[in-house]
PyMOL commands that place a pseudoatom at each C-alpha (Angstrom):
pseudoatom trace, name=CA, resn=UNK, resi=1, chain=A, elem=C, hetatm=0, pos=[0.202, 0.315, -0.111]
pseudoatom trace, name=CA, resn=UNK, resi=2, chain=A, elem=C, hetatm=0, pos=[1.806, 3.540, -1.007]
pseudoatom trace, name=CA, resn=UNK, resi=3, chain=A, elem=C, hetatm=0, pos=[1.655, 5.464, 1.996]
pseudoatom trace, name=CA, resn=UNK, resi=4, chain=A, elem=C, hetatm=0, pos=[0.839, 8.927, -0.573]
pseudoatom trace, name=CA, resn=UNK, resi=5, chain=A, elem=C, hetatm=0, pos=[-2.135, 7.175, -0.775]
pseudoatom trace, name=CA, resn=UNK, resi=6, chain=A, elem=C, hetatm=0, pos=[-3.060, 6.851, 2.779]
pseudoatom trace, name=CA, resn=UNK, resi=7, chain=A, elem=C, hetatm=0, pos=[-2.199, 10.770, 2.975]
pseudoatom trace, name=CA, resn=UNK, resi=8, chain=A, elem=C, hetatm=0, pos=[-4.309, 11.648, 0.390]
pseudoatom trace, name=CA, resn=UNK, resi=9, chain=A, elem=C, hetatm=0, pos=[-7.095, 9.988, 2.477]
pseudoatom trace, name=CA, resn=UNK, resi=10, chain=A, elem=C, hetatm=0, pos=[-6.200, 11.285, 5.842]
pseudoatom trace, name=CA, resn=UNK, resi=11, chain=A, elem=C, hetatm=0, pos=[-5.865, 15.054, 4.391]
pseudoatom trace, name=CA, resn=UNK, resi=12, chain=A, elem=C, hetatm=0, pos=[-8.700, 14.652, 2.413]
pseudoatom trace, name=CA, resn=UNK, resi=13, chain=A, elem=C, hetatm=0, pos=[-11.010, 13.863, 5.384]
pseudoatom trace, name=CA, resn=UNK, resi=14, chain=A, elem=C, hetatm=0, pos=[-9.757, 16.042, 8.303]
pseudoatom trace, name=CA, resn=UNK, resi=15, chain=A, elem=C, hetatm=0, pos=[-10.054, 19.342, 5.513]
pseudoatom trace, name=CA, resn=UNK, resi=16, chain=A, elem=C, hetatm=0, pos=[-13.476, 18.280, 4.383]
pseudoatom trace, name=CA, resn=UNK, resi=17, chain=A, elem=C, hetatm=0, pos=[-14.512, 17.500, 7.711]
pseudoatom trace, name=CA, resn=UNK, resi=18, chain=A, elem=C, hetatm=0, pos=[-12.868, 21.157, 8.808]
pseudoatom trace, name=CA, resn=UNK, resi=19, chain=A, elem=C, hetatm=0, pos=[-14.147, 23.449, 6.297]
pseudoatom trace, name=CA, resn=UNK, resi=20, chain=A, elem=C, hetatm=0, pos=[-17.964, 21.862, 6.214]
pseudoatom trace, name=CA, resn=UNK, resi=21, chain=A, elem=C, hetatm=0, pos=[-18.657, 21.103, 9.302]
pseudoatom trace, name=CA, resn=UNK, resi=22, chain=A, elem=C, hetatm=0, pos=[-16.682, 23.105, 11.302]
pseudoatom trace, name=CA, resn=UNK, resi=23, chain=A, elem=C, hetatm=0, pos=[-15.888, 19.460, 13.748]
pseudoatom trace, name=CA, resn=UNK, resi=24, chain=A, elem=C, hetatm=0, pos=[-12.282, 17.987, 14.118]
pseudoatom trace, name=CA, resn=UNK, resi=25, chain=A, elem=C, hetatm=0, pos=[-12.604, 14.504, 12.904]
pseudoatom trace, name=CA, resn=UNK, resi=26, chain=A, elem=C, hetatm=0, pos=[-10.544, 11.880, 14.923]
pseudoatom trace, name=CA, resn=UNK, resi=27, chain=A, elem=C, hetatm=0, pos=[-8.633, 9.474, 12.638]
pseudoatom trace, name=CA, resn=UNK, resi=28, chain=A, elem=C, hetatm=0, pos=[-7.567, 5.993, 13.940]
pseudoatom trace, name=CA, resn=UNK, resi=29, chain=A, elem=C, hetatm=0, pos=[-5.020, 3.910, 12.572]
pseudoatom trace, name=CA, resn=UNK, resi=30, chain=A, elem=C, hetatm=0, pos=[-5.354, 3.346, 9.181]
pseudoatom trace, name=CA, resn=UNK, resi=31, chain=A, elem=C, hetatm=0, pos=[-5.411, -0.833, 8.122]
pseudoatom trace, name=CA, resn=UNK, resi=32, chain=A, elem=C, hetatm=0, pos=[-5.817, -3.410, 5.527]
pseudoatom trace, name=CA, resn=UNK, resi=33, chain=A, elem=C, hetatm=0, pos=[-9.116, -5.734, 5.403]
pseudoatom trace, name=CA, resn=UNK, resi=34, chain=A, elem=C, hetatm=0, pos=[-10.810, -8.194, 3.500]
pseudoatom trace, name=CA, resn=UNK, resi=35, chain=A, elem=C, hetatm=0, pos=[-14.148, -7.219, 4.231]
pseudoatom trace, name=CA, resn=UNK, resi=36, chain=A, elem=C, hetatm=0, pos=[-16.187, -4.016, 4.954]
pseudoatom trace, name=CA, resn=UNK, resi=37, chain=A, elem=C, hetatm=0, pos=[-17.172, -3.438, 9.129]
pseudoatom trace, name=CA, resn=UNK, resi=38, chain=A, elem=C, hetatm=0, pos=[-20.917, -4.429, 9.287]
pseudoatom trace, name=CA, resn=UNK, resi=39, chain=A, elem=C, hetatm=0, pos=[-23.596, -2.936, 11.408]
pseudoatom trace, name=CA, resn=UNK, resi=40, chain=A, elem=C, hetatm=0, pos=[-24.223, 0.733, 9.853]
pseudoatom trace, name=CA, resn=UNK, resi=41, chain=A, elem=C, hetatm=0, pos=[-27.217, 2.159, 9.076]
pseudoatom trace, name=CA, resn=UNK, resi=42, chain=A, elem=C, hetatm=0, pos=[-26.186, 4.654, 6.583]
pseudoatom trace, name=CA, resn=UNK, resi=43, chain=A, elem=C, hetatm=0, pos=[-23.451, 3.902, 3.525]
pseudoatom trace, name=CA, resn=UNK, resi=44, chain=A, elem=C, hetatm=0, pos=[-22.198, 6.081, 0.991]
pseudoatom trace, name=CA, resn=UNK, resi=45, chain=A, elem=C, hetatm=0, pos=[-20.601, 4.669, -1.885]
pseudoatom trace, name=CA, resn=UNK, resi=46, chain=A, elem=C, hetatm=0, pos=[-18.547, 6.784, -4.687]
pseudoatom trace, name=CA, resn=UNK, resi=47, chain=A, elem=C, hetatm=0, pos=[-16.791, 4.741, -7.096]
pseudoatom trace, name=CA, resn=UNK, resi=48, chain=A, elem=C, hetatm=0, pos=[-13.633, 5.343, -8.812]
pseudoatom trace, name=CA, resn=UNK, resi=49, chain=A, elem=C, hetatm=0, pos=[-11.550, 4.696, -12.196]
pseudoatom trace, name=CA, resn=UNK, resi=50, chain=A, elem=C, hetatm=0, pos=[-8.801, 5.962, -13.506]
pseudoatom trace, name=CA, resn=UNK, resi=51, chain=A, elem=C, hetatm=0, pos=[-5.249, 5.182, -11.837]
pseudoatom trace, name=CA, resn=UNK, resi=52, chain=A, elem=C, hetatm=0, pos=[-6.489, 3.019, -9.497]
pseudoatom trace, name=CA, resn=UNK, resi=53, chain=A, elem=C, hetatm=0, pos=[-10.578, 1.152, -9.242]
pseudoatom trace, name=CA, resn=UNK, resi=54, chain=A, elem=C, hetatm=0, pos=[-12.385, 1.024, -6.911]
pseudoatom trace, name=CA, resn=UNK, resi=55, chain=A, elem=C, hetatm=0, pos=[-14.974, 2.077, -4.224]
pseudoatom trace, name=CA, resn=UNK, resi=56, chain=A, elem=C, hetatm=0, pos=[-15.046, 4.993, -1.227]
pseudoatom trace, name=CA, resn=UNK, resi=57, chain=A, elem=C, hetatm=0, pos=[-17.366, 3.666, 1.695]
pseudoatom trace, name=CA, resn=UNK, resi=58, chain=A, elem=C, hetatm=0, pos=[-17.906, 5.796, 4.205]
pseudoatom trace, name=CA, resn=UNK, resi=59, chain=A, elem=C, hetatm=0, pos=[-20.156, 3.842, 7.041]
pseudoatom trace, name=CA, resn=UNK, resi=60, chain=A, elem=C, hetatm=0, pos=[-22.537, 6.042, 9.668]
pseudoatom trace, name=CA, resn=UNK, resi=61, chain=A, elem=C, hetatm=0, pos=[-24.608, 5.557, 12.366]
pseudoatom trace, name=CA, resn=UNK, resi=62, chain=A, elem=C, hetatm=0, pos=[-28.014, 6.940, 12.358]
pseudoatom trace, name=CA, resn=UNK, resi=63, chain=A, elem=C, hetatm=0, pos=[-27.234, 9.510, 15.033]
pseudoatom trace, name=CA, resn=UNK, resi=64, chain=A, elem=C, hetatm=0, pos=[-23.719, 10.350, 13.462]
pseudoatom trace, name=CA, resn=UNK, resi=65, chain=A, elem=C, hetatm=0, pos=[-25.389, 11.133, 10.302]
pseudoatom trace, name=CA, resn=UNK, resi=66, chain=A, elem=C, hetatm=0, pos=[-28.030, 13.568, 12.022]
pseudoatom trace, name=CA, resn=UNK, resi=67, chain=A, elem=C, hetatm=0, pos=[-25.424, 15.011, 13.691]
pseudoatom trace, name=CA, resn=UNK, resi=68, chain=A, elem=C, hetatm=0, pos=[-23.799, 15.792, 10.693]
pseudoatom trace, name=CA, resn=UNK, resi=69, chain=A, elem=C, hetatm=0, pos=[-26.890, 17.175, 8.659]
pseudoatom trace, name=CA, resn=UNK, resi=70, chain=A, elem=C, hetatm=0, pos=[-27.095, 19.488, 11.617]
pseudoatom trace, name=CA, resn=UNK, resi=71, chain=A, elem=C, hetatm=0, pos=[-24.105, 20.922, 11.443]
pseudoatom trace, name=CA, resn=UNK, resi=72, chain=A, elem=C, hetatm=0, pos=[-24.153, 21.065, 7.769]
pseudoatom trace, name=CA, resn=UNK, resi=73, chain=A, elem=C, hetatm=0, pos=[-27.211, 22.951, 8.497]
pseudoatom trace, name=CA, resn=UNK, resi=74, chain=A, elem=C, hetatm=0, pos=[-25.564, 25.172, 10.274]
pseudoatom trace, name=CA, resn=UNK, resi=75, chain=A, elem=C, hetatm=0, pos=[-26.492, 23.603, 14.096]
pseudoatom trace, name=CA, resn=UNK, resi=76, chain=A, elem=C, hetatm=0, pos=[-30.174, 23.522, 13.155]
pseudoatom trace, name=CA, resn=UNK, resi=77, chain=A, elem=C, hetatm=0, pos=[-31.491, 20.037, 15.078]
pseudoatom trace, name=CA, resn=UNK, resi=78, chain=A, elem=C, hetatm=0, pos=[-32.165, 17.579, 12.348]
pseudoatom trace, name=CA, resn=UNK, resi=79, chain=A, elem=C, hetatm=0, pos=[-34.084, 14.286, 13.463]
pseudoatom trace, name=CA, resn=UNK, resi=80, chain=A, elem=C, hetatm=0, pos=[-35.290, 12.495, 10.683]
pseudoatom trace, name=CA, resn=UNK, resi=81, chain=A, elem=C, hetatm=0, pos=[-32.860, 10.838, 8.136]
pseudoatom trace, name=CA, resn=UNK, resi=82, chain=A, elem=C, hetatm=0, pos=[-34.976, 12.422, 5.102]
pseudoatom trace, name=CA, resn=UNK, resi=83, chain=A, elem=C, hetatm=0, pos=[-34.541, 12.950, 1.484]
pseudoatom trace, name=CA, resn=UNK, resi=84, chain=A, elem=C, hetatm=0, pos=[-32.759, 16.144, 2.293]
pseudoatom trace, name=CA, resn=UNK, resi=85, chain=A, elem=C, hetatm=0, pos=[-30.809, 14.311, 5.138]
pseudoatom trace, name=CA, resn=UNK, resi=86, chain=A, elem=C, hetatm=0, pos=[-29.854, 11.870, 3.023]
pseudoatom trace, name=CA, resn=UNK, resi=87, chain=A, elem=C, hetatm=0, pos=[-28.472, 14.368, -0.141]
pseudoatom trace, name=CA, resn=UNK, resi=88, chain=A, elem=C, hetatm=0, pos=[-26.216, 15.947, 2.506]
pseudoatom trace, name=CA, resn=UNK, resi=89, chain=A, elem=C, hetatm=0, pos=[-24.981, 12.535, 3.827]
pseudoatom trace, name=CA, resn=UNK, resi=90, chain=A, elem=C, hetatm=0, pos=[-24.184, 11.801, -0.356]
pseudoatom trace, name=CA, resn=UNK, resi=91, chain=A, elem=C, hetatm=0, pos=[-23.057, 15.551, -0.990]
pseudoatom trace, name=CA, resn=UNK, resi=92, chain=A, elem=C, hetatm=0, pos=[-19.948, 14.996, 2.349]
pseudoatom trace, name=CA, resn=UNK, resi=93, chain=A, elem=C, hetatm=0, pos=[-19.394, 12.231, 0.828]
pseudoatom trace, name=CA, resn=UNK, resi=94, chain=A, elem=C, hetatm=0, pos=[-18.829, 13.762, -2.602]
pseudoatom trace, name=CA, resn=UNK, resi=95, chain=A, elem=C, hetatm=0, pos=[-16.428, 16.219, -0.884]
pseudoatom trace, name=CA, resn=UNK, resi=96, chain=A, elem=C, hetatm=0, pos=[-14.542, 13.715, 0.366]
pseudoatom trace, name=CA, resn=UNK, resi=97, chain=A, elem=C, hetatm=0, pos=[-14.222, 12.106, -2.349]
pseudoatom trace, name=CA, resn=UNK, resi=98, chain=A, elem=C, hetatm=0, pos=[-13.518, 14.593, -4.516]
pseudoatom trace, name=CA, resn=UNK, resi=99, chain=A, elem=C, hetatm=0, pos=[-10.693, 15.834, -2.426]
pseudoatom trace, name=CA, resn=UNK, resi=100, chain=A, elem=C, hetatm=0, pos=[-9.396, 12.021, -2.300]
pseudoatom trace, name=CA, resn=UNK, resi=101, chain=A, elem=C, hetatm=0, pos=[-9.391, 12.833, -6.063]
pseudoatom trace, name=CA, resn=UNK, resi=102, chain=A, elem=C, hetatm=0, pos=[-7.132, 16.003, -6.206]
pseudoatom trace, name=CA, resn=UNK, resi=103, chain=A, elem=C, hetatm=0, pos=[-4.628, 14.699, -3.818]
pseudoatom trace, name=CA, resn=UNK, resi=104, chain=A, elem=C, hetatm=0, pos=[-4.141, 11.942, -5.617]
pseudoatom trace, name=CA, resn=UNK, resi=105, chain=A, elem=C, hetatm=0, pos=[-3.565, 13.621, -9.067]
pseudoatom trace, name=CA, resn=UNK, resi=106, chain=A, elem=C, hetatm=0, pos=[-0.629, 15.296, -6.877]
pseudoatom trace, name=CA, resn=UNK, resi=107, chain=A, elem=C, hetatm=0, pos=[1.074, 12.485, -6.395]
pseudoatom trace, name=CA, resn=UNK, resi=108, chain=A, elem=C, hetatm=0, pos=[0.102, 11.373, -10.286]
pseudoatom trace, name=CA, resn=UNK, resi=109, chain=A, elem=C, hetatm=0, pos=[-2.520, 8.801, -9.768]
pseudoatom trace, name=CA, resn=UNK, resi=110, chain=A, elem=C, hetatm=0, pos=[-5.472, 10.678, -11.608]
pseudoatom trace, name=CA, resn=UNK, resi=111, chain=A, elem=C, hetatm=0, pos=[-8.871, 9.086, -11.024]
pseudoatom trace, name=CA, resn=UNK, resi=112, chain=A, elem=C, hetatm=0, pos=[-12.212, 9.909, -12.035]
pseudoatom trace, name=CA, resn=UNK, resi=113, chain=A, elem=C, hetatm=0, pos=[-15.545, 9.571, -9.119]
pseudoatom trace, name=CA, resn=UNK, resi=114, chain=A, elem=C, hetatm=0, pos=[-18.849, 8.482, -9.726]
pseudoatom trace, name=CA, resn=UNK, resi=115, chain=A, elem=C, hetatm=0, pos=[-22.088, 10.469, -7.986]
pseudoatom trace, name=CA, resn=UNK, resi=116, chain=A, elem=C, hetatm=0, pos=[-22.534, 9.192, -4.732]
pseudoatom trace, name=CA, resn=UNK, resi=117, chain=A, elem=C, hetatm=0, pos=[-25.105, 6.540, -3.506]
pseudoatom trace, name=CA, resn=UNK, resi=118, chain=A, elem=C, hetatm=0, pos=[-26.650, 6.513, 0.034]
pseudoatom trace, name=CA, resn=UNK, resi=119, chain=A, elem=C, hetatm=0, pos=[-27.631, 3.777, 1.525]
pseudoatom trace, name=CA, resn=UNK, resi=120, chain=A, elem=C, hetatm=0, pos=[-29.812, 3.877, 4.946]
pseudoatom trace, name=CA, resn=UNK, resi=121, chain=A, elem=C, hetatm=0, pos=[-31.088, 0.819, 6.432]
pseudoatom trace, name=CA, resn=UNK, resi=122, chain=A, elem=C, hetatm=0, pos=[-30.364, -1.303, 9.470]
pseudoatom trace, name=CA, resn=UNK, resi=123, chain=A, elem=C, hetatm=0, pos=[-26.935, -3.848, 9.261]
pseudoatom trace, name=CA, resn=UNK, resi=124, chain=A, elem=C, hetatm=0, pos=[-26.439, -2.691, 5.996]
pseudoatom trace, name=CA, resn=UNK, resi=125, chain=A, elem=C, hetatm=0, pos=[-23.698, -5.484, 4.354]
pseudoatom trace, name=CA, resn=UNK, resi=126, chain=A, elem=C, hetatm=0, pos=[-21.916, -4.677, 1.534]
pseudoatom trace, name=CA, resn=UNK, resi=127, chain=A, elem=C, hetatm=0, pos=[-20.132, -6.865, 0.106]
pseudoatom trace, name=CA, resn=UNK, resi=128, chain=A, elem=C, hetatm=0, pos=[-16.802, -6.099, -2.163]
pseudoatom trace, name=CA, resn=UNK, resi=129, chain=A, elem=C, hetatm=0, pos=[-13.618, -7.073, -4.175]
pseudoatom trace, name=CA, resn=UNK, resi=130, chain=A, elem=C, hetatm=0, pos=[-10.628, -6.404, -4.085]
pseudoatom trace, name=CA, resn=UNK, resi=131, chain=A, elem=C, hetatm=0, pos=[-7.747, -4.584, -0.579]
pseudoatom trace, name=CA, resn=UNK, resi=132, chain=A, elem=C, hetatm=0, pos=[-10.074, -2.390, 1.511]
pseudoatom trace, name=CA, resn=UNK, resi=133, chain=A, elem=C, hetatm=0, pos=[-7.947, 0.192, 3.334]
pseudoatom trace, name=CA, resn=UNK, resi=134, chain=A, elem=C, hetatm=0, pos=[-9.877, 1.281, 6.613]
pseudoatom trace, name=CA, resn=UNK, resi=135, chain=A, elem=C, hetatm=0, pos=[-9.343, 4.159, 8.310]
pseudoatom trace, name=CA, resn=UNK, resi=136, chain=A, elem=C, hetatm=0, pos=[-11.386, 4.273, 11.450]
pseudoatom trace, name=CA, resn=UNK, resi=137, chain=A, elem=C, hetatm=0, pos=[-12.956, 7.739, 12.700]
pseudoatom trace, name=CA, resn=UNK, resi=138, chain=A, elem=C, hetatm=0, pos=[-14.875, 9.584, 15.350]
pseudoatom trace, name=CA, resn=UNK, resi=139, chain=A, elem=C, hetatm=0, pos=[-16.495, 12.847, 15.477]
pseudoatom trace, name=CA, resn=UNK, resi=140, chain=A, elem=C, hetatm=0, pos=[-17.467, 13.839, 18.815]
pseudoatom trace, name=CA, resn=UNK, resi=141, chain=A, elem=C, hetatm=0, pos=[-17.808, 10.699, 20.729]
pseudoatom trace, name=CA, resn=UNK, resi=142, chain=A, elem=C, hetatm=0, pos=[-19.466, 8.835, 17.777]
pseudoatom trace, name=CA, resn=UNK, resi=143, chain=A, elem=C, hetatm=0, pos=[-17.286, 6.654, 15.532]
pseudoatom trace, name=CA, resn=UNK, resi=144, chain=A, elem=C, hetatm=0, pos=[-17.603, 5.820, 12.045]
pseudoatom trace, name=CA, resn=UNK, resi=145, chain=A, elem=C, hetatm=0, pos=[-15.452, 4.464, 8.993]
pseudoatom trace, name=CA, resn=UNK, resi=146, chain=A, elem=C, hetatm=0, pos=[-13.980, 5.386, 5.548]
pseudoatom trace, name=CA, resn=UNK, resi=147, chain=A, elem=C, hetatm=0, pos=[-12.956, 2.596, 3.413]
pseudoatom trace, name=CA, resn=UNK, resi=148, chain=A, elem=C, hetatm=0, pos=[-11.051, 3.010, 0.113]
pseudoatom trace, name=CA, resn=UNK, resi=149, chain=A, elem=C, hetatm=0, pos=[-11.435, -0.558, -1.889]
pseudoatom trace, name=CA, resn=UNK, resi=150, chain=A, elem=C, hetatm=0, pos=[-9.170, -1.437, -4.935]
pseudoatom trace, name=CA, resn=UNK, resi=151, chain=A, elem=C, hetatm=0, pos=[-9.794, -3.414, -7.559]
pseudoatom trace, name=CA, resn=UNK, resi=152, chain=A, elem=C, hetatm=0, pos=[-6.239, -4.699, -9.405]
for i in range(1, 152): cmd.bond("trace and resi %d" % i, "trace and resi %d" % (i + 1))
show_as sticks, trace
zoom trace
């Protein structure tokens, strides 16, 4: 795994969360995995292709999704994962993915990203093929995960 790819993800997460929701995200130690974690209620998937191909997969609990939406709305309380909330979560995934693409281009690994797909449901299970770079993260006291699935 190229450390420059890992750094592109880490920089993008910190930058976008700071600029978009004015919050500091705490990042855990990146790790390689063979499967995505289960148990998230809200999943955003952004495909990418080019120098590398695969998916960026963001997993959140409903509670964290609503907190993020509230922060994106300037602190206005938001209590329901409706169409507007799902759109905001998708846009956050799009912004982080776009920022990752920009950093990857700077290191000679250009990619194009697809529009985000947001999936909501209890105990979502997503099967993917490829190597998974998993970054555990925390916003306030709530955990989430960002995964870069890389196909050969």
